[in-house]
N, C-alpha and C positions, 0 to 999 in steps of 0.2 A: 504494500500500500504506500502511496506517496501523498504529497501535500495536495495535489489536484484531486485525488480521491476524497480527501477529507473535506475540501471546500464544496465538492459536488453533493455531498450527503445533505439531504434536507433535514430539518428539525424532526419531522415525523419519522424519517428513517432512523435517526439517531435514538429516538425514544424506543422504537421497535428493536433496533440493534442492541440497545442496552439490556432490555428485559430478556430478549432472546439469547443474548450472550451470557447473561446470568444463568439462565436455565440450561444452556448447553454446558457451561462449566460444571454446574451441579450434576447433570446427568452423565457427563463424561467422567467426572471424578468419583462418582458414587461407587463404582465397581473397584476403585483403587484405594478407598479410604482405609487408613491403617497400614498400608503396605510399607514395609521397612527395608526392603532390599534396594540395591543400586543397579541391578543388571539391566532393567528396562531403561532407566535413565541413561546409563552408559551407552546402550545400544542406540537410543534415540539421538544423543549428541554425536555419535560416530556415524550416523546415517544408516544404521542397520534396522531401524524400526520406523515403519510408515504409520503416521497418525490416523490414516484411514482405517487401521485395524483396531482403533479404540472403540469399545462397545458403548453405546448410549443406553444408559439404564433409565429407571423411573425417577421422577422427582423425589427429592428429600425435603427436609424442612427449609432449606435455603430458598428454593423456588416457591414452595407453598406459602411461606410467610411473606416473601417479597410480593407475590401476586396478591395476597390478602391485603398487604399494605397499599398497593396500587389501587385495588378495588375500593378500599375505605376512603382514600383521598378523592377518588372520582365521585363517590357517592356523597361525601360530606363537603367537598370543595376545599378541604384543608387537612392538616394533620390533627385528627381528633382522637385523643387518648382513649376515651370511653368506647368509641366505635372500633378502634383498632383492637382493643382488648377483647371486645365481643367477637370479632372475627378470628383472632388468634385462638380464643377459647373454643370456638366452633370447630376449627381445624383440629385442635387437640382432642376434642371429644369424638371426632370422627376417626381417630386412630392415627394421628399424624406421624409420619415416618421420619426417623432420624433425629428426634428431639433431643436437645442437650439438657444437661443437668439443671442449669439455672432456669431455663425456660420451663422445664417440667415442674419444678417446685413453684414457680410463679403461677403456672396454670392451675395447680392444685389450690393455691391460695385464692385465686379468682373464683374457683368453684365453691370455696367456703364463704364467699361474700366479701373478701378483702377488696378495697377500692383499687382501681386500676393503677393509680399513682403511688400505691403502697405495696403492690404485689411483687415487685421485682426483687430478685435475689441480691443480697449484699455480700461483701467479703471476697475472699480469694477465689471462690468458685464462680464468681460473676465476672472475673477478668477474662472473659472469653469473647469469641467473635460472633455471638448470637445476635447482636444488634447490627454490626457492620455487614453481615451477610444479607440482611433484608432491607438495607437502607437506600438502595439505588432509586426507588420511586420518590423518596424524599429529595434526593439530589435532582432528579428530573423536574420535580415540582418547582425547583428554584433555578431552572435553566435560564430564565429571563430576569430573575431578581434574587440575588444571593442573600439579601438581608433576611434575617430570621431563620436561616438554615440550621444554625447550631441549636437554637431553641426547639425547632421541629424535630431534630435528631434526638434531643433529650426527651421530648414527649413520647416519641416512638420507643425510645430505649428503656425508660424506667419501668415500663410495663413488665419487663422480664429481667432487666439488669440495672440495679441501682448502684452502679459502679462508675466512677469518673473516667477511669482508663478505658473501659469498654465503650463508653459514649464518645470519648475523644477519638478512638479509632474509627468509630462510625462516622463522625464528622469529617475526618480525613477522606474517607471513601466517598461520602456523599458530595463533598466539595469537588473531588476529582470528577465525579459523574456530572455534576452541574456545569463545571467549567468546560468539560469536554463537549457536552451538548451545545454549549454556547459558543464553541469554537475558540475558547480562550485557554485551553490546556496545552502546554508544551510537554511532550513526552520526555525530552531531554532534561527538563527541570522538575519532573513529576515529584521526586522525593522532597525537594525544597518546598514545593507548593503544598503537598500533603502535610509535611511536618509543621508548616507555618500556621496551620489552623487546628492542629492537635493540641489541645490545652494541657495534656499530660506531658510533662518533661520526659518521662521514660518512653512513652510511645513516640514522641517527636524525635528523640535522639536515635531510636532504633530505625525509624524510617530513613533518617539521614544516613545511617550506616549502610542501609541497602543501596543508596545512591553512591556511596563511596566504593562499595564493592564492585559496582558496575564500572566506575571510573578507572579503577586499578586493573580491571580485566580479570578479576577472580573467576575461576571456572564455576559454572552453575552448580555442580555437585558440591563443591567446597563452600560457595557463597550461601546456598540455601541451607546447608547443614549448619553453618555458623548462625544464620538468622533464626533457624528453628522451624520445624515442620509440624509442630503441634497445633492445638486449637485455641491457644491463648491469643488475645489481641496483640500481645507483644511479639508474637511470632507471625501471625497470619497477615496482618496489614503490611509490615515491612517486606515479607516475601511477595506479596502482591505487587508492591512498587518495583521490586527487583525483576520479577517476571515480565513486567511491561517495559521497563527501561532497558533491560538486557537485549531485547529484540525490538527496537523502536519502529521498525518497518514491517513487522510480521506478527499480527495478532494471533494467528494460528499457532505459531511456534511458542509464543508466550503462554497461551492457554494450555498447550500440550505439556510444556515444562511445569506448569502448575500442578499437573496430574501425575506425571511419571516419576517425580521425585518422592512421592509417597506422603504419609502423614495425613493431615486433615485436607485431603485433596479436593473434595467437593466444594467446600466453603472457599478455599483459596481460589480455585478455578472460577467459581461463581463471581467473585469480586473482580478478578481479572477480566472476565467476559463482560461484566456490567460496564466497566470503565472503557475498555476498547470499543464496545458496541456504541457507547455514547460518543466516542471520538470519531468513528468511521461509519456508523450506521450498519444496516443489514449486510452491506457488501463485505464487511469484515469476516463473515462466516461462510464456509463452503456449503453449497447446496446439498451435498451428500450428508451433511450433519443436520441442516435445517429440515430436510425431508424426513428424517427419522425422529425428530424431537417430539416427545409426547406433549400434546396440548398446545402446539405451536399456534394454531389459529386463535385460541382463546388468549394467549399471551399477546399476540398482535392486536387483538381487539382492545384489551385493557390498555395497552400502550397507546393506541390511537385515541382512546377516551381521555387518557391523561394528557396527551398532547393537545387535544381540543380544549381541555380545561385551562391549560397554561396559556394557550394562544387566544382564548376567548372565542373560539369558533362554536 
């Protein structure tokens, strides 16, 4: 992809590309979550593994909660904590797949009558990526007006994670999505842009470290191992920045790299997909993936509705 491709993508294509990219990352990564080997990554970087061989699985919590977030914004016209909580709870009670610990306990508290803004998990178990994984629709909502983005991320986040670092990571991802959709994101300085809006010093410094590893040419296996492949926001958000910056002209390679290195693959890849899709639109993704993506028509529909809300159509 080059700069001309980026300019040609309409805002509507960027909205669709972001949510489809999120779902693709989730579905591609779901089969590899928890993988701890290096053989596949080594084969991929050596040119011995074709990404067409990656299997697209079903949605997990990443896509389901992101779609629920988008639907809530479309229906209420804003980020409404009460409505978001109701949609998340409905998904949970339907047997939501892949739910994390913090989200699980927050849903149980909602079931018991706890208010949406008091249900979120606190403490070390809430320093996870459960907010950042679903935050792309909030970023898209702010594609034409960045003001209020951090507060909307907080409203969305505290339903499940009352943790400042988890929310800071989500703000960094949402800001990247918003500025990408607006045509104001530079991939070369992504780490600086993301770190500048992350209110947590630790999250901010780790994102900057990802940029440094790109600059010095550290190998992907070594860089991603150093940054961490687990599910904490300290690991996932920096590795997302690395996977995008390391291959600034190749969204597919960035997305595949987010998968084959193992760990929390689906969530990392979902965020990579959301940011790249917002940057380049639907053209970022191969037809052979989009054609197999479960629920693609519904994702396109809610992306279109969110676009119409933002543009006043």
